[in-house]
Residue, then its C-alpha position, 0 to 999 in steps of 0.5 A: x317264054x315258050x312259043x308255038x311252032x308258028x312263033x306266037x306266044x301262048x296266052x296264060x288262061x285267066x283264073x276262074x276264081x278270085x280266091x286262091x286255092x289255098x284259101x278255098x282249101x282252108x274253108x273246105x274243112x268247115x261245114x257249109x252254112x245253112x245258106x248253101x242251098x239258096x246259094x246254089x239256086x239263086x238268079x243273078x242281076x247285071x249292070x248296063x250303061x244307061x243312055x243318060x250316062x248312069x248304070x241300070x240294074x237289070x235281071x239277067x237276060x233283060x236289057x234296056x231295049x226290052x225292060x224298064x230297070x228297077x234301079x238306075x244309078x249315076x255311080x257304078x259302085x252304087x249300082x253294083x251294091x244295088x244289084x247285090x242286095x235287090x235279091x234280098x228284098x224279094x226273099x222271105x227274111x230268114x230272121x225275125x225279131x220277137x215282140x217280147x223281151x226275154x232275160x237276154x233281150x229280144x229274141x231273134x228267131x230262125x223259124x221257131x228256133x231262137x238263134x240270138x238276142x238283141x238288147x233293144x227292139x231294133x228292126x233296122x239291125x234285123x233288116x241288115x242281118x237279113x240282107x247280110x244273110x241274103x248276100x251270103x246265100x247267093x255267090x253272084x250277089x256276094x261278088x257284086x257286093x265285093x266288086x262294089x266295095x273297091x280295091x282298098x276294102x277288098x285288100x284289107x278284107x282279104x287279109x282279115x279273111x285269111x287270118x280268120x280262116x286260120x283260126x280254130x272254130x269254136 
Protein backbone atom coordinates (compact mmCIF):
# COMPACT_ATOMS: atom_id res chain seq x y z
CA UNK A 1 0.00 0.00 0.00
CA UNK A 2 1.34 3.45 -0.85
CA UNK A 3 2.10 5.96 1.85
CA UNK A 4 2.57 9.70 1.83
CA UNK A 5 6.03 11.15 2.40
CA UNK A 6 5.03 11.76 6.04
CA UNK A 7 4.31 8.02 6.51
CA UNK A 8 0.52 8.31 6.59
CA UNK A 9 -1.64 6.04 4.47
CA UNK A 10 -4.05 7.71 2.03
CA UNK A 11 -7.70 6.91 2.58
CA UNK A 12 -9.74 5.43 -0.21
CA UNK A 13 -12.53 7.79 -1.19
CA UNK A 14 -16.02 6.44 -0.53
CA UNK A 15 -18.09 5.78 -3.63
CA UNK A 16 -20.74 8.42 -4.36
CA UNK A 17 -23.31 5.93 -5.63
CA UNK A 18 -24.58 2.62 -4.22
CA UNK A 19 -25.03 1.20 -7.72
CA UNK A 20 -22.08 0.07 -9.81
CA UNK A 21 -21.03 2.02 -12.91
CA UNK A 22 -21.74 -1.11 -14.97
CA UNK A 23 -25.36 -1.28 -13.77
CA UNK A 24 -25.90 2.43 -14.36
CA UNK A 25 -24.37 2.09 -17.84
CA UNK A 26 -26.90 -0.63 -18.67
CA UNK A 27 -29.73 1.69 -17.64
CA UNK A 28 -28.28 4.69 -19.50
CA UNK A 29 -29.31 3.23 -22.85
CA UNK A 30 -32.99 3.35 -21.85
CA UNK A 31 -35.40 6.24 -22.14
CA UNK A 32 -36.03 8.07 -18.85
CA UNK A 33 -39.44 7.45 -17.27
CA UNK A 34 -42.08 10.17 -17.06
CA UNK A 35 -41.16 10.56 -13.38
CA UNK A 36 -37.69 11.96 -14.17
CA UNK A 37 -38.69 15.65 -14.02
CA UNK A 38 -40.20 15.26 -10.55
CA UNK A 39 -37.17 13.26 -9.44
CA UNK A 40 -35.00 16.26 -10.24
CA UNK A 41 -37.02 18.79 -8.19
CA UNK A 42 -38.36 17.00 -5.09
CA UNK A 43 -37.38 17.93 -1.53
CA UNK A 44 -35.98 15.38 1.04
CA UNK A 45 -36.95 14.19 4.56
CA UNK A 46 -34.59 13.01 7.28
CA UNK A 47 -34.66 11.13 10.59
CA UNK A 48 -33.67 12.46 13.99
CA UNK A 49 -33.45 10.55 17.27
CA UNK A 50 -36.43 11.45 19.47
CA UNK A 51 -35.88 12.06 23.21
CA UNK A 52 -38.17 9.16 24.22
CA UNK A 53 -36.04 6.75 22.23
CA UNK A 54 -37.79 6.63 18.86
CA UNK A 55 -37.16 8.26 15.53
CA UNK A 56 -38.75 11.47 14.27
CA UNK A 57 -39.34 12.05 10.58
CA UNK A 58 -38.60 15.68 9.73
CA UNK A 59 -38.42 17.81 6.62
CA UNK A 60 -34.86 18.62 5.53
CA UNK A 61 -33.67 21.67 7.43
CA UNK A 62 -36.05 21.11 10.36
CA UNK A 63 -35.09 19.76 13.78
CA UNK A 64 -36.88 18.64 16.93
CA UNK A 65 -35.83 21.86 18.65
CA UNK A 66 -37.92 23.92 16.23
CA UNK A 67 -40.51 21.63 14.68
CA UNK A 68 -43.16 19.13 15.71
CA UNK A 69 -42.45 16.06 13.56
CA UNK A 70 -45.28 14.78 11.38
CA UNK A 71 -44.37 11.20 12.37
CA UNK A 72 -42.49 9.43 15.19
CA UNK A 73 -41.65 5.72 15.25
CA UNK A 74 -40.10 3.33 17.75
CA UNK A 75 -38.31 1.47 14.95
CA UNK A 76 -35.89 3.16 12.58
CA UNK A 77 -36.85 0.98 9.61
CA UNK A 78 -40.48 2.12 9.88
CA UNK A 79 -39.33 5.75 10.15
CA UNK A 80 -37.23 5.31 7.00
CA UNK A 81 -40.21 3.93 5.11
CA UNK A 82 -42.39 6.82 6.33
CA UNK A 83 -39.75 9.33 5.20
CA UNK A 84 -39.87 7.64 1.82
CA UNK A 85 -43.64 7.75 1.35
CA UNK A 86 -44.63 11.02 3.05
CA UNK A 87 -43.94 13.02 -0.14
CA UNK A 88 -46.39 10.84 -2.06
CA UNK A 89 -49.21 11.83 0.29
CA UNK A 90 -48.85 15.50 -0.60
CA UNK A 91 -48.57 15.30 -4.36
CA UNK A 92 -51.27 15.03 -6.96
CA UNK A 93 -51.72 11.35 -7.71
CA UNK A 94 -50.60 10.62 -11.23
CA UNK A 95 -53.13 7.83 -11.71
CA UNK A 96 -56.89 7.78 -11.17
CA UNK A 97 -59.41 5.01 -11.53
CA UNK A 98 -62.37 5.24 -13.89
CA UNK A 99 -65.80 4.77 -12.31
CA UNK A 100 -67.33 2.70 -15.14
CA UNK A 101 -65.85 -0.60 -16.32
CA UNK A 102 -64.84 -1.06 -19.95
CA UNK A 103 -64.40 -4.36 -21.79
CA UNK A 104 -60.98 -4.96 -20.13
CA UNK A 105 -62.01 -3.69 -16.68
CA UNK A 106 -61.90 -0.38 -14.83
CA UNK A 107 -59.65 2.03 -16.72
CA UNK A 108 -56.60 3.56 -15.06
CA UNK A 109 -56.00 7.12 -16.29
CA UNK A 110 -52.84 9.24 -16.39
CA UNK A 111 -54.50 12.58 -17.10
CA UNK A 112 -56.84 11.78 -20.03
CA UNK A 113 -54.83 8.80 -21.31
CA UNK A 114 -55.86 5.26 -20.40
CA UNK A 115 -52.69 3.47 -19.28
CA UNK A 116 -54.18 0.24 -17.94
CA UNK A 117 -57.17 -1.61 -16.53
CA UNK A 118 -58.10 -3.28 -13.25
CA UNK A 119 -60.44 -6.24 -13.22
CA UNK A 120 -62.12 -4.87 -10.07
CA UNK A 121 -62.69 -1.34 -8.78
CA UNK A 122 -59.69 -1.41 -6.40
CA UNK A 123 -58.85 1.99 -4.91
CA UNK A 124 -56.30 0.42 -2.53
CA UNK A 125 -54.30 -0.95 -5.47
CA UNK A 126 -54.54 2.41 -7.21
CA UNK A 127 -53.27 4.19 -4.07
CA UNK A 128 -50.34 1.76 -3.90
CA UNK A 129 -49.59 2.45 -7.58
CA UNK A 130 -49.49 6.19 -6.83
CA UNK A 131 -47.13 5.64 -3.88
CA UNK A 132 -44.85 3.50 -6.07
CA UNK A 133 -44.94 6.22 -8.73
CA UNK A 134 -44.00 8.82 -6.13
CA UNK A 135 -41.08 6.71 -4.90
CA UNK A 136 -39.82 6.31 -8.46
CA UNK A 137 -40.03 10.10 -8.89
CA UNK A 138 -37.81 11.12 -5.99
CA UNK A 139 -34.34 9.55 -5.69
CA UNK A 140 -33.92 10.47 -2.01
CA UNK A 141 -37.28 8.92 -1.11
CA UNK A 142 -36.42 5.83 -3.12
CA UNK A 143 -33.11 5.64 -1.23
CA UNK A 144 -34.97 5.94 2.10
CA UNK A 145 -37.29 3.16 1.01
CA UNK A 146 -34.36 0.95 -0.01
CA UNK A 147 -32.57 1.73 3.27
CA UNK A 148 -35.68 0.70 5.19
CA UNK A 149 -35.87 -2.56 3.24
CA UNK A 150 -32.68 -3.93 4.82
CA UNK A 151 -29.72 -5.93 3.63
CA UNK A 152 -31.42 -9.22 2.74
CA UNK A 153 -34.11 -7.61 0.60
CA UNK A 154 -31.56 -5.37 -1.15
CA UNK A 155 -29.23 -8.29 -1.81
CA UNK A 156 -32.00 -10.20 -3.55
CA UNK A 157 -33.39 -7.08 -5.28
CA UNK A 158 -29.94 -6.14 -6.59
CA UNK A 159 -29.53 -9.51 -8.27
CA UNK A 160 -33.02 -9.35 -9.76
CA UNK A 161 -32.54 -5.74 -10.93
CA UNK A 162 -29.25 -6.63 -12.60
CA UNK A 163 -30.84 -9.58 -14.43
CA UNK A 164 -33.77 -7.39 -15.54
CA UNK A 165 -31.39 -4.71 -16.84
CA UNK A 166 -29.84 -7.33 -19.12
CA UNK A 167 -33.21 -8.28 -20.64
CA UNK A 168 -34.21 -6.61 -23.91
CA UNK A 169 -37.03 -4.10 -23.68
CA UNK A 170 -40.28 -4.74 -25.52
